[in-house]
VOZATOR-979374 format. One record per residue (C-alpha): residue number from 1; x, y, z. Coordinates in steps of 0.1 Angstrom, whole numbers, m for minus. Each point is the difference from the previous one (the first is absolute). Last residue first. Layout:
SITE pos     u     v     w
SITE NUM     X     Y     Z
...
! end
This chain:
SITE pos     u     v     w
SITE 206  1132  1994  2422
SITE 205   m23    m7    25
SITE 204    17    17    31
SITE 203    m2    31   m20
SITE 202   m26    26    13
SITE 201   m10   m18    34
SITE 200    43    m7     4
SITE 199     6    37    m6
SITE 198   m24    11    29
SITE 197    15   m25    20
SITE 196    34     5    m2
SITE 195    m8    39     5
SITE 194   m15    m3    31
SITE 193    24   m23    16
SITE 192    28    27   m10
SITE 191    27    m4   m28
SITE 190    36     9    11
SITE 189     9     2   m34
SITE 188    27   m28     0
SITE 187   m22   m23    20
SITE 186   m31     5   m24
SITE 185    21    m5   m28
SITE 184    19   m32    13
SITE 183   m38   m11    13
SITE 182    m8     6   m41
SITE 181    26   m18   m11
SITE 180   m11   m32    23
SITE 179   m34     2   m19
SITE 178    17     5   m35
SITE 177     1    31   m16
SITE 176   m15     8   m32
SITE 175   m36    16    13
SITE 174    23    28    22
SITE 173    19     8   m35
SITE 172   m29     6   m24
SITE 171   m22    14    32
SITE 170    26    27     8
SITE 169    14    15   m33
SITE 168   m29    15   m23
SITE 167   m36   m12    13
SITE 166    13     5    37
SITE 165    19    35    m6
SITE 164   m25    11   m27
SITE 163   m29    m8    26
SITE 162    17    18    27
SITE 161    11    31   m16
SITE 160   m35     4   m18
SITE 159   m32   m29    10
SITE 158    m3   m25    14
SITE 157   m25   m30   m10
SITE 156     2   m28    24
SITE 155    37     2    23
SITE 154    11    21    26
SITE 153   m25    14    25
SITE 152     1   m24    26
SITE 151    41     9     2
SITE 150    m7    37    13
SITE 149    29    23   m20
SITE 148    23    13    27
SITE 147    30    m2   m27
SITE 146   m13    m4   m37
SITE 145    33   m12   m16
SITE 144    11   m17    33
SITE 143   m31   m15    12
SITE 142   m10   m12   m42
SITE 141    30   m19    m1
SITE 140    38    11   m16
SITE 139    m1   m22   m33
SITE 138    28   m23    m3
SITE 137    23    m6   m29
SITE 136    m9   m31   m12
SITE 135    31   m21    m5
SITE 134    m7   m24   m31
SITE 133   m25    25   m16
SITE 132    26    24    m5
SITE 131    28   m20    m3
SITE 130   m20   m20   m29
SITE 129    m8    42   m10
SITE 128    38    11    m4
SITE 127    11   m34   m20
SITE 126   m35    10   m25
SITE 125    21    32    m5
SITE 124   m21    26   m19
SITE 123    m5    23    29
SITE 122   m13    32    14
SITE 121     0    10    31
SITE 120   m21    18    27
SITE 119    14    m8    39
SITE 118   m24    10    25
SITE 117    15    11    33
SITE 116   m29    m9    32
SITE 115   m17    29    24
SITE 114   m28   m11   m22
SITE 113    14    25   m28
SITE 112    23    23    m9
SITE 111    40   m14    12
SITE 110     1    m3   m36
SITE 109    27   m26   m26
SITE 108    12     4   m36
SITE 107     4   m27   m23
SITE 106    13    m9   m36
SITE 105     7   m36   m11
SITE 104    17   m13   m30
SITE 103     9   m35   m13
SITE 102    22     3   m32
SITE 101    12   m33     3
SITE 100    34     8    m4
SITE  99     2    33    10
SITE  98   m22    m9    36
SITE  97   m16    39    10
SITE  96    m7    20    28
SITE  95   m14    38    m1
SITE  94    m8    16    32
SITE  93   m21    27    10
SITE  92     5    28    26
SITE  91   m30    14    16
SITE  90    m5    41    m3
SITE  89   m29    m1   m24
SITE  88    22   m26   m21
SITE  87    38     0     1
SITE  86    26   m15   m18
SITE  85    24   m29     5
SITE  84    16   m27   m28
SITE  83    18   m29   m13
SITE  82    m7   m22    30
SITE  81    15   m33    m5
SITE  80   m23   m32     6
SITE  79    m1   m30    23
SITE  78    17    16    34
SITE  77   m10    34    m5
SITE  76   m38   m15    m2
SITE  75     4   m26    26
SITE  74    14    24    28
SITE  73   m28    24   m11
SITE  72   m26   m23     7
SITE  71    12    m7    28
SITE  70     2    35    13
SITE  69   m34     6    m8
SITE  68   m13   m31    20
SITE  67    18    16    32
SITE  66   m18    31    m8
SITE  65   m31   m11    m1
SITE  64   m25   m10   m29
SITE  63   m26    13   m30
SITE  62     7   m10   m34
SITE  61    m7    15   m34
SITE  60     5   m18   m30
SITE  59     4    11   m37
SITE  58    10   m30   m23
SITE  57    22     3   m33
SITE  56    m5     2   m39
SITE  55   m11    37    m2
SITE  54   m24     5   m28
SITE  53   m32     5    18
SITE  52   m15   m33    m1
SITE  51    32   m14     9
SITE  50    m4    23    36
SITE  49    m5   m34    20
SITE  48   m12     5    35
SITE  47     8   m20    31
SITE  46   m11     7    35
SITE  45   m15   m39     3
SITE  44    28   m13   m11
SITE  43    m4   m31   m25
SITE  42    36   m12    m6
SITE  41    14    11   m40
SITE  40    13   m30   m15
SITE  39   m24    m6   m30
SITE  38    m1    37    m3
SITE  37    38    m1    m8
SITE  36     8    42     3
SITE  35    12    20   m33
SITE  34    29     8    m6
SITE  33    m2    41   m10
SITE  32    m7    22    34
SITE  31    15    25     3
SITE  30   m11    16   m38
SITE  29   m38    m5    12
SITE  28    10    12    35
SITE  27    10    32   m12
SITE  26   m34     6   m22
SITE  25   m25   m17    27
SITE  24    12    30    28
SITE  23    25    m9    29
SITE  22    m5     8    40
SITE  21    m3   m38     7
SITE  20   m29     2   m27
SITE  19   m11    33   m11
SITE  18   m36     5   m21
SITE  17     0    35   m19
SITE  16   m22    27    11
SITE  15   m24    15   m27
SITE  14     6    31   m12
SITE  13    m4    33    14
SITE  12     8    28   m22
SITE  11    m8   m17   m30
SITE  10   m28   m20    14
SITE   9   m18    32    12
SITE   8     2    13   m35
SITE   7   m13   m34   m19
SITE   6   m30     9    28
SITE   5    m3    35    m5
SITE   4    m4   m10   m44
SITE   3   m22   m26    15
SITE   2   m25    30    18
SITE   1     7    22   m29
! end
């Protein structure tokens, strides 16, 4: 009887299927038909291959600010042809392609977390990933993402939203900067002396 109830429950409320940039794996499998050249891919910390799920593409979630979103959109518009717009959870989703190379890009942006813009995208374009690796869209710093947060609490084994933001977005970006780039980053986002001291303490040896 318990087994029967479990089966009925599964029929009534099926498991949620994973979505990437608002698209199901089944749709993405039909959309991305040209495989990525693995040997050419840059090592982006926020990139996940979907190949094991039957999708010949990569998924990325990028956190950045509006100025860099504009730069991202300008490069995409100049490098691909827009073929379709749709709506996912009230957000506009865009599909682009290069008809000759069969390179494709799907993305949408959301302004729901960390006082920043998140770009969710799926692509099979090594050319686009090379551009992204070279350009390094700027991740807003923790004093912007968590306004009023005490800098002395930053670092170590953080949990929750701070831990997720640091591990997935801020740490890979910040530790890739040179000393000169860090100084420009501090100036760009008006870093306080306390935040500069804390980040130097936490990541100065990286």
